[in-house]
C-alpha positions in Angstrom: -51.2 -67.6 13.6 -49.8 -65.4 10.9 -50.9 -66.2 7.2 -47.4 -66.8 6.0 -47.1 -69.6 8.5 -50.0 -71.7 6.9 -50.2 -73.5 3.6 -53.6 -74.9 2.4 -54.6 -76.9 -0.6 -58.1 -78.4 -1.0 -58.6 -80.4 -4.2 -61.1 -83.1 -5.0 -59.5 -86.3 -6.1 -59.5 -86.4 -9.9 -60.2 -82.7 -10.3 -57.8 -80.8 -12.6 -57.5 -77.7 -10.2 -57.7 -77.0 -6.5 -60.9 -75.7 -5.0 -58.9 -73.6 -2.5 -55.2 -72.8 -2.1 -53.0 -70.5 -0.1 -49.3 -70.5 0.0 -49.4 -73.7 -2.0 -45.8 -73.5 -3.2 -44.3 -72.7 0.2 -42.2 -75.2 2.2 -43.8 -76.1 5.5 -43.3 -78.4 8.5 -45.8 -81.3 7.8 -46.3 -81.9 11.5 -49.3 -84.1 12.2 -50.2 -84.3 8.5 -47.4 -87.0 8.4 -49.8 -89.2 10.3 -51.9 -89.6 7.2 -48.9 -91.2 5.5 -48.0 -93.6 8.3 -51.8 -94.5 8.9 -52.1 -95.3 5.2 -48.9 -97.4 5.2 -50.1 -99.4 8.3 -53.6 -100.1 6.9 -52.0 -101.1 3.4 -49.2 -103.3 4.7 -50.6 -104.7 8.0 -54.4 -104.6 7.5 -57.1 -103.0 9.8 -57.4 -106.2 12.0 -53.6 -106.4 12.7 -52.7 -106.7 16.4 -49.2 -105.9 17.8 -47.9 -108.4 20.4 -45.6 -108.3 23.4 -44.3 -111.7 24.5 -43.3 -112.7 28.1 -40.8 -115.6 28.6 -39.6 -117.5 31.7 -36.0 -118.4 31.6 -35.0 -119.9 34.9 -35.3 -117.2 37.6 -35.3 -114.5 34.8 -38.2 -113.0 32.9 -37.9 -111.7 29.4 -40.1 -109.2 27.7 -39.9 -109.2 23.9 -41.5 -106.3 22.0 -42.6 -106.1 18.5 -43.3 -102.4 18.2 -46.7 -102.0 19.9 -47.3 -98.3 19.8 -50.3 -98.7 22.2 -48.4 -100.3 25.0 -49.3 -97.4 27.5 -49.7 -97.4 31.2 -53.0 -99.2 31.4 -52.0 -101.9 28.8 -48.7 -102.5 30.6 -50.4 -102.8 33.9 -53.0 -105.3 32.4 -50.1 -107.3 31.0 -48.5 -107.6 34.5 -51.8 -108.4 36.0 -52.3 -111.2 33.6 -48.9 -112.7 34.7 -50.1 -112.5 38.3 -53.3 -114.2 37.4 -51.3 -117.1 35.9 -49.7 -117.7 39.2 -46.5 -115.7 38.9 -45.8 -114.0 42.2 -42.0 -113.7 42.7 -39.3 -112.8 40.0 -36.0 -113.8 41.7 -33.8 -112.9 38.7 -33.5 -110.2 36.1 -36.0 -108.9 33.7 -34.5 -109.0 30.2 -35.7 -106.4 27.7 -35.6 -107.8 24.2 -35.8 -104.9 21.6 -34.1 -106.8 18.8 -37.2 -106.8 16.5 -36.2 -103.2 15.5 -32.6 -102.5 14.4 -30.8 -100.0 16.9 -31.9 -96.5 16.3 -29.7 -93.5 16.8 -31.0 -90.7 19.0 -32.2 -88.2 16.4 -34.3 -85.5 18.0 -36.3 -83.2 15.7 -35.2 -80.2 17.8 -33.3 -79.2 20.9 -36.3 -79.9 23.2 -34.9 -83.4 23.8 -37.1 -84.3 26.7 -40.4 -83.8 24.7 -42.3 -87.1 23.9 -42.3 -86.5 20.3 -38.5 -86.9 20.2 -38.5 -90.4 21.5 -36.8 -92.7 19.1 -38.5 -95.9 17.5 -38.3 -98.7 20.1 -39.7 -102.3 19.7 -40.4 -102.2 23.4 -41.8 -98.7 24.0 -43.8 -98.6 27.2 -46.0 -95.6 27.6 -43.8 -93.6 25.3 -41.4 -93.6 28.3 -43.3 -90.5 29.3 -44.2 -88.9 32.6 -47.2 -86.5 33.0 -46.7 -83.7 35.5 -50.0 -81.9 36.5 -49.9 -78.6 38.0 -52.8 -77.7 40.3 -53.0 -74.2 42.0 -53.6 -74.1 45.7 -54.9 -70.5 46.0 -55.4 -70.6 49.7 -51.6 -71.1 50.2 -50.4 -69.2 47.2 -48.8 -72.4 46.0 -48.9 -74.9 43.2 -49.2 -78.7 43.8 -47.4 -80.9 41.3 -48.9 -84.4 40.7 -46.9 -87.1 38.8 -48.4 -90.0 36.7 -47.1 -92.6 36.7 -45.4 -92.6 40.1 -41.8 -93.4 39.5 -39.6 -94.7 42.4 -36.2 -92.9 42.5 -37.3 -89.8 40.8 -36.4 -86.5 42.7 -39.2 -84.1 42.3 -38.5 -80.5 43.4 -41.3 -78.0 43.5 -40.6 -74.4 44.3 -43.5 -72.8 42.4 -45.4 -69.9 43.8 -48.8 -68.8 42.6 -49.0 -65.2 41.3 -51.9 -63.1 39.9 -51.9 -62.9 36.2 -54.6 -62.4 33.4 -52.6 -64.4 30.8 -51.0 -67.7 30.6 -48.1 -68.5 28.2 -48.3 -71.5 25.8 -46.1 -74.3 24.7 -42.4 -73.8 25.4 -43.1 -70.4 26.9 -45.1 -72.1 29.6 -42.1 -74.3 30.4 -39.8 -71.4 30.4 -42.1 -69.5 32.9 -42.1 -72.4 35.3 -38.4 -72.8 34.9 -38.7 -76.5 34.3 -35.3 -78.4 34.6 -34.8 -82.1 33.9 -32.1 -84.7 34.3 -32.2 -88.3 33.2 -29.6 -89.9 35.5 -30.2 -89.9 38.3 -33.8 -88.8 37.4 -34.8 -85.4 38.6 -37.4 -82.8 37.7 -37.5 -79.3 39.2 -40.0 -76.5 38.9 -39.5 -73.1 40.2 -40.6 -69.4 39.8 -43.9 -67.8 39.4 -47.0 -69.7 38.2 -49.7 -67.5 36.6 -53.0 -68.1 38.3 -54.6 -67.7 34.8 -53.0 -71.0 33.8 -55.3 -72.9 36.0 -54.6 -76.7 36.0 -52.1 -77.6 33.4 -50.3 -80.8 32.3 -46.7 -81.2 30.9 -45.6 -84.5 29.4 -41.9 -85.3 29.5 -39.8 -88.3 28.2 -37.3 -88.1 31.0 -35.9 -91.7 31.4 -33.7 -93.9 29.3 -35.8 -96.8 28.1 -34.4 -99.5 30.2 -34.6 -97.2 33.3 -38.2 -96.4 32.5 -39.4 -100.1 32.3 -37.3 -100.9 35.4 -39.1 -98.2 37.4 -42.5 -99.1 35.9 -42.2 -102.9 36.7 -41.0 -102.1 40.3 -43.9 -99.7 40.9 -46.7 -101.7 39.2 -45.5 -105.2 40.1 -45.4 -104.2 43.9 -48.9 -102.6 43.6 -50.4 -105.8 42.5 -48.7 -107.9 45.2 -45.6 -109.3 43.4 -42.0 -109.2 44.3 -38.9 -108.7 42.2 -35.4 -109.3 43.4 -33.3 -108.5 40.4 -32.9 -105.7 37.8 -33.7 -104.9 34.3 -31.0 -105.3 31.5 -30.9 -105.3 27.7 -30.7 -108.7 26.0 -32.4 -111.2 23.8 -34.7 -114.2 24.6 -32.6 -117.3 25.0 -33.4 -120.3 22.8 -34.4 -122.3 25.9 -36.8 -119.8 27.4 -40.5 -120.8 27.7 -43.3 -118.5 26.4 -45.7 -118.0 29.2 -47.9 -115.0 27.9 -48.6 -113.0 24.9 -50.2 -109.6 25.3 -52.1 -108.4 22.2 -53.0 -104.8 21.4 -56.5 -103.6 20.2 -56.9 -104.0 16.4 -55.0 -101.4 14.3 -58.3 -99.7 13.2 -59.4 -99.1 16.7 -57.7 -96.2 18.3 -56.6 -96.6 22.0 -58.9 -95.1 24.5 -57.1 -93.0 27.2 -58.1 -94.2 30.7 -57.4 -91.9 33.7 -56.4 -93.7 36.9 -58.2 -91.4 39.4 -55.4 -91.7 41.8 -53.5 -89.0 43.7 -49.8 -89.8 43.3 -46.4 -88.4 44.0 -47.7 -84.9 45.2 -44.9 -82.5 45.5 -45.7 -79.4 47.5 -43.5 -76.2 47.8 -41.5 -76.0 51.0 -43.3 -74.3 53.9 
C-alpha cells in the first residue's frame, strides 16, 4: 500500500499534540473506522444489554414477519427462529408470508460504488436476513483440472453456471481483480450467477460473498429452503405489507445482547455443488 494512501494520527486523549501523525491533513475514505462512530452511538443510545427483536404473527392462513432492524439475523439465527415456530406446533403455512419492514422508512438504493452486488452496498432494512447475501466457495479439483463451486445458503431457483478451468499460476489476484479473473457475472431476476475462464491454482480455496437477490425474493427463497428442511410446508408466497390489527403474536425472536458480537457458525454441509461441464 503506497504511503500517500494512508493517513495516521495517534494522540492520547487530553494531550496537546499527537504522538504520531502521517498525512494528517489528507482526505481519506474512512472505511471501517466508521464502525467506531456507529458502535459508540449504539452503546450510548441503546445500551450494552439491548436486544433486537423480530416478531412473528399469525393472521388467518397468513404468517407475518415484522423486523426491527436486527443486524445479526444471519442464516443460523433465521433457522433457529423458524425452528422455534415448528417447536410451537406450526407445521403448515397455507397462506402468504407478509414481510413487514415498516419500522424503518423506505430507503433508496444508494450504493457506495458501481460494484452493486457487494454486501457492503446493501441498503438499511428493518427485516434484513443474512445481509441478503450468498457465499460462493471455489474449491480446486486438481485431478480434473477443474474448480467446484459451492453455494451457502442453497437457494431454490438460482441458476448457477460454472465453466471455470484450473490453470497453473504462481500468483492470485485480490479483491475486484479476482472477480474479474473468474469473469463473475450476476443477475437478480431471475437469479443467475455465472463463472468462467481460468482459475489460478495459486488461489487455492477462495470465497466470494454477493448480495444478489432483492430483499423479498431472498426471504422467500430462504423460507422455502429452510422450512422444507425442518419438515414444514408452505403453500403461498412472500409479499410486502404490514401486520394487520387483528393478527396474533405467536413468537418473538431476540438477538444476542448488543455488547456480544455474533459468532459465525459453519454449517458443515455440502450444498449446491456446481461442476464444470464434462
